[in-house]
Structures are given as structure tokens and as C-alpha cells.
C-alpha positions as CSV (number, residue, x, y, z in Angstrom):
1,M,-6.2,-3.2,15.2
2,H,-8.5,-0.4,13.8
3,F,-7.3,1.4,10.7
4,S,-9.3,4.6,10.1
5,R,-10.1,6.9,7.2
6,A,-7.7,9.4,8.7
7,D,-5.0,6.6,8.8
8,L,-5.8,5.9,5.1
9,D,-5.4,9.5,4.2
10,R,-2.0,9.7,6.0
11,L,-0.8,6.6,4.1
12,S,-2.0,8.2,0.9
13,A,0.0,11.3,1.5
14,I,3.1,9.2,2.1
15,L,2.7,7.4,-1.3
16,A,2.0,10.6,-3.1
17,E,5.1,12.3,-1.6
18,A,7.3,9.4,-2.6
19,A,5.9,9.4,-6.2
20,E,6.5,13.1,-6.5
21,T,10.0,12.9,-5.1
22,H,11.4,9.7,-6.6
23,I,9.1,8.2,-9.3
24,M,7.8,10.9,-11.6
25,P,11.2,12.8,-11.9
26,R,12.7,9.5,-13.2
27,F,9.9,8.6,-15.6
28,R,11.4,8.6,-19.1
29,S,14.5,10.1,-17.5
30,L,16.3,7.1,-15.9
31,E,20.0,7.5,-15.9
32,D,22.4,4.9,-17.3
33,G,22.4,1.9,-14.9
34,G,19.1,3.0,-13.5
35,I,17.3,-0.2,-14.8
36,R,18.5,-3.6,-13.7
37,E,17.2,-7.2,-14.3
38,K,16.2,-9.3,-11.3
39,T,15.2,-12.7,-12.6
40,G,15.0,-11.9,-16.3
41,A,14.3,-9.4,-19.0
42,L,10.6,-9.0,-17.9
43,D,11.5,-8.7,-14.1
44,L,13.1,-5.4,-13.7
45,V,14.0,-3.0,-10.8
46,T,14.8,0.7,-11.3
47,D,16.2,3.4,-9.1
48,A,12.7,4.7,-8.8
49,D,11.5,1.4,-7.2
50,E,14.2,1.4,-4.6
51,Q,14.4,5.1,-3.7
52,S,10.6,5.5,-3.4
53,E,10.3,2.3,-1.3
54,W,13.0,3.5,1.1
55,M,11.2,6.8,1.5
56,I,7.8,5.1,2.0
57,R,9.4,2.8,4.6
58,D,11.0,5.6,6.6
59,L,7.8,7.8,6.5
60,C,5.6,4.8,7.5
61,A,8.0,4.1,10.5
62,Q,7.3,7.6,11.7
63,A,3.5,7.6,11.0
64,F,2.8,4.0,12.0
65,P,5.7,3.0,14.3
66,E,3.9,-0.2,15.4
67,A,3.5,-1.6,11.8
68,L,5.5,-4.2,10.1
69,F,6.7,-2.9,6.7
70,V,6.8,-5.3,3.8
71,G,7.9,-3.8,0.5
72,E,8.7,-5.7,-2.7
73,E,12.3,-4.4,-2.7
74,S,12.7,-5.0,1.0
75,V,11.6,-8.6,0.5
76,A,14.2,-9.0,-2.3
77,R,16.8,-8.3,0.5
78,D,15.0,-10.2,3.3
79,K,12.5,-12.9,2.3
80,S,11.7,-13.7,5.9
81,L,9.4,-10.6,5.9
82,L,6.8,-12.6,4.0
83,T,6.5,-15.1,6.8
84,K,5.6,-12.4,9.3
85,I,2.5,-10.9,7.5
86,G,-0.1,-13.3,8.9
87,D,0.8,-12.8,12.6
88,A,1.5,-9.1,12.6
89,D,-0.9,-6.8,14.5
90,L,-0.5,-4.4,11.6
91,A,1.4,-4.8,8.4
92,I,1.8,-2.3,5.5
93,I,2.5,-4.0,2.2
94,V,3.9,-1.8,-0.5
95,D,4.7,-2.0,-4.2
96,P,6.5,1.2,-4.9
97,V,6.3,1.0,-8.7
98,D,3.8,-1.7,-9.9
99,G,4.4,-2.2,-13.6
100,T,8.1,-1.6,-13.4
101,S,8.6,-2.9,-17.0
102,N,6.1,-0.4,-18.3
103,F,7.7,2.4,-16.3
104,A,11.2,1.4,-17.6
105,W,9.9,1.3,-21.2
106,G,8.3,4.8,-20.8
107,L,4.7,3.6,-20.8
108,P,2.4,5.5,-18.5
109,L,0.8,2.3,-17.1
110,F,2.2,1.9,-13.6
111,G,1.0,2.6,-10.1
112,V,1.9,2.7,-6.4
113,M,0.1,0.2,-4.3
114,A,-0.3,-0.3,-0.6
115,A,-2.4,-2.7,1.5
116,V,-2.9,-2.7,5.3
117,V,-3.2,-6.1,6.9
118,A,-4.3,-6.6,10.5
119,K,-3.8,-10.1,12.1
120,G,-3.9,-11.6,8.6
121,E,-7.0,-9.7,7.4
122,T,-6.7,-7.0,4.7
123,V,-8.4,-3.9,6.1
124,A,-7.4,-1.2,3.6
125,G,-6.1,-0.8,0.1
126,L,-4.7,2.0,-2.0
127,I,-3.8,2.2,-5.7
128,Y,-2.3,5.5,-6.9
129,D,-1.7,6.5,-10.5
130,P,1.1,9.1,-10.2
131,V,0.6,10.1,-13.9
132,G,-3.1,11.0,-13.6
133,R,-2.6,11.8,-9.8
134,D,-5.8,9.9,-8.9
135,W,-6.7,7.1,-6.5
136,H,-8.6,3.9,-6.0
137,K,-9.2,3.4,-2.3
138,G,-11.0,0.9,-0.1
139,L,-11.6,0.2,3.6
140,K,-12.9,-3.1,4.9
141,G,-16.7,-2.8,5.4
142,Q,-16.7,0.8,4.3
143,G,-16.7,0.5,0.5
144,A,-14.4,1.5,-2.3
145,W,-14.1,4.8,-4.1
146,G,-12.1,6.7,-6.6
147,E,-10.6,10.1,-6.0
148,S,-9.7,12.3,-9.0
149,V,-7.0,15.0,-9.1
150,N,-9.7,17.7,-8.7
151,G,-10.9,16.2,-5.4
152,R,-14.1,14.6,-6.8
153,T,-14.9,11.1,-5.4
154,R,-17.0,8.3,-7.0
155,E,-18.2,5.0,-5.8
156,L,-16.6,2.0,-7.4
157,K,-18.8,-0.8,-8.6
158,V,-17.8,-4.0,-10.5
159,A,-19.4,-5.0,-13.8
160,K,-22.7,-6.9,-14.0
161,P,-22.4,-10.6,-14.7
162,D,-22.8,-11.7,-18.3
163,Q,-22.4,-14.7,-20.5
164,L,-18.8,-15.8,-21.1
165,S,-18.8,-14.9,-24.8
166,E,-19.6,-11.3,-23.8
167,M,-17.1,-10.9,-21.0
168,T,-13.8,-9.1,-21.2
169,G,-11.0,-10.1,-18.9
170,L,-7.4,-9.7,-17.8
171,S,-5.0,-12.6,-17.5
172,S,-1.3,-13.2,-16.7
173,W,-1.5,-16.6,-18.5
174,Y,2.2,-16.5,-19.4
175,L,3.2,-17.1,-15.8
176,M,1.3,-20.4,-15.6
177,P,3.1,-23.7,-15.8
178,E,2.4,-26.2,-18.5
179,P,0.0,-27.8,-19.3
180,Q,-2.3,-25.3,-17.6
181,R,-0.7,-22.4,-19.6
182,S,-1.6,-23.8,-23.0
183,R,-5.1,-25.0,-21.9
184,T,-5.9,-21.5,-20.4
185,V,-4.6,-19.6,-23.5
186,A,-6.9,-21.7,-25.7
187,N,-9.9,-21.3,-23.4
188,L,-9.5,-17.5,-23.3
189,A,-10.9,-17.5,-26.9
190,K,-14.3,-18.3,-25.3
191,T,-14.4,-14.7,-24.0
192,K,-15.1,-11.5,-26.0
193,A,-11.5,-10.3,-25.4
194,C,-8.7,-10.7,-22.9
195,F,-5.9,-8.4,-22.1
196,N,-2.7,-8.1,-20.0
197,Y,-1.2,-4.7,-19.1
198,R,1.7,-6.1,-17.0
199,C,0.5,-3.9,-14.2
200,A,-1.7,-5.3,-11.4
201,A,-2.4,-1.7,-10.3
202,Y,-4.1,-0.9,-13.6
203,E,-5.8,-4.2,-13.9
204,Y,-7.4,-4.0,-10.5
205,R,-8.5,-0.4,-11.3
206,L,-10.3,-1.7,-14.4
207,I,-12.2,-4.5,-12.7
208,S,-13.1,-2.4,-9.7
209,E,-14.5,0.3,-12.0
210,G,-16.6,-2.3,-13.8
211,L,-14.8,-1.6,-17.1
212,V,-13.6,-5.3,-17.4
213,H,-15.5,-8.3,-16.0
214,F,-12.8,-10.5,-14.5
215,S,-9.1,-11.0,-13.9
216,L,-7.2,-14.3,-13.8
217,H,-3.7,-14.1,-12.3
218,Y,-1.3,-16.8,-11.4
219,T,1.4,-15.5,-9.1
220,L,0.3,-14.2,-5.7
221,M,2.9,-11.9,-4.2
222,P,1.0,-9.7,-1.7
223,W,2.2,-6.4,-3.0
224,D,0.5,-7.2,-6.3
225,H,-2.9,-8.4,-5.0
226,A,-3.7,-7.5,-1.4
227,A,-4.8,-3.9,-2.1
228,G,-6.6,-4.7,-5.4
229,V,-8.5,-7.7,-4.0
230,L,-9.8,-5.6,-1.0
231,I,-10.8,-2.7,-3.3
232,H,-12.5,-5.1,-5.7
233,Q,-14.4,-6.8,-2.9
234,E,-15.5,-3.5,-1.4
235,A,-16.8,-2.6,-4.9
236,G,-19.1,-5.6,-4.8
237,G,-16.8,-8.3,-6.4
238,Y,-15.8,-11.8,-5.5
239,S,-12.3,-13.2,-5.4
240,A,-10.9,-16.6,-4.5
241,L,-7.9,-18.7,-5.3
242,L,-8.0,-21.3,-8.0
243,D,-8.7,-24.0,-5.4
244,G,-11.7,-22.1,-4.1
245,S,-10.1,-20.9,-0.9
246,P,-10.4,-17.2,0.1
247,Y,-7.6,-14.8,-0.8
248,D,-5.1,-14.4,2.0
249,A,-2.1,-12.0,1.8
250,A,0.0,-14.6,3.6
251,K,-0.5,-17.1,0.7
252,H,1.9,-16.7,-2.2
253,M,1.1,-19.5,-4.6
254,G,-2.0,-20.8,-6.4
255,G,-3.4,-18.2,-8.7
256,I,-6.6,-16.1,-8.2
257,I,-9.8,-15.2,-10.0
258,S,-11.6,-11.9,-9.4
259,A,-15.1,-11.7,-10.8
260,P,-18.4,-9.9,-10.3
261,D,-19.9,-12.6,-8.2
262,R,-19.5,-16.2,-7.0
263,A,-21.4,-17.7,-10.0
264,T,-19.1,-15.9,-12.4
265,Y,-16.1,-17.1,-10.5
266,D,-17.3,-20.6,-10.8
267,L,-18.0,-20.2,-14.5
268,I,-14.5,-18.8,-15.3
269,K,-12.8,-21.4,-13.2
270,H,-14.6,-24.2,-15.0
271,E,-14.5,-22.8,-18.5
272,L,-11.1,-21.1,-18.6
273,V,-8.9,-22.9,-16.0
274,G,-10.4,-26.4,-16.2
């Protein structure tokens, strides 16, 4: 199914409205009981996550009535939604507050993410920074661009390849199982520097802008990666799972590397992952 620039703008408006209504008023102002643990102290959900997702879901039902809606908090209630992504004519995958821990801790490093998947292929991606009120956007085959609060747009372009010792990267190594975790942590010393912001939205923004060379993530939930991978690819980058297979929003295990090109992907996989 075709997803147009006008459709992308309509979805952008929905995300921005939810952020203005339910996310930003709660930033650094969450009420008692407004933060809850899901699986542990680093896996949180807040009132902002839930209320913004329900609003996005309801507005998407009006704007895109034919679409399957898959949100992080919706899946927490109904895990069968994940199994429907690959076959859906159109699926809208949403992370209402990516970087929930940062949001809950009062750090302005969080974002709203949405990906559009048609018959298993990601065709559009949105990453919104509600603090700076700017966007990273991408459409399959039509490029990736940034939009600032003043309306200016800029083409996104990934970093140029470099030798490993000069590369900067992003990695969620702490999610890896042993012994891969220890091996990867030691190997990251081969790079110039490696960071983790606990926010896929910001990390995909950085690599799509060419400010950081690569990212190495382990978990593959679609609301964390589908939008960012599409935008990064449209900005000229290359992404693949750790086994070399293409990224697919219907795959939820295996880890992923995003790099400037295939050769850099191969280098990172060999030198950092092993």
C-alpha cells in the first residue's frame, strides 16, 4: 500500500499533538505513582507513555482506519500484535516515549517514534524530539531529512567510513548475554569512543546525521528500530542483523549493526562482535 508525503505529515501531526497534550506537560512534573517498573529498575513506564499512546492510537484509527496499530504499551497488554506485523497491509508501529528512563529521570533525551510497515516492508519513519520540537523523517526511496522548529529542512547523510580507531559508536552492550557481553565490551576499546544514551530515538538521530559512525544494538523490538533503520538507510547507511540478514520489523531477536556502508558493517561485526 502506498504511503505518501501527505500521509507522513498527517502522522507527524498526530505525534506532535500527543506530545504537546500528554508528554511535555508531565516532563519533570510526574505525579506520585506516575512512574512504574515493568521488568526492572531500568524498564519503566509512565503516565505519559500510556496516555500519549492511547491518544495516538485513537487518532490513527481515525486517520488510517485500515492500519494495524502496534504500540509498545499496547503490546504489553496484547503480545499477539507482534505476530501480525509481517502480514498487515499497513501497520503503524509507535513508541510513545522512547527513552522512558531518561524522561522519568528528568533528562531531555527522549523522543516519539513511529514506523509504517506495508506487507512487511518499512516504508516510512518518524523520530520526533518534543523538547526541541524537531523531526527526523524518511520515506522509502525518497530520502531522509530533518525538519527544525522554524520549518527549515536539511538532507540527512551518514558519516563517511573511517578506520576503526577513529570511529565513534553507540552500543547497548549491557543487554547482551554472556560471553558476548564481556567480549564486546572489551572490543569497544578498539574504537575512538562509544556511548549509550538509553534512547534509540536519539541514537538513530545521531547516526543518521553522520555525527556518530555506527550503532550496535542487541534487542530488536520494532518500536525501537523500524523507524530509525529506515531513516538511516535513506540517509545512505547500511543496516543488518548480527547474522548478516536484512532488518525486518517482524524479527525481534538477534541484534543489529547500523554503519555507513557494508564494508564498515563487516568490519564492526568482525572486530567488535566476533
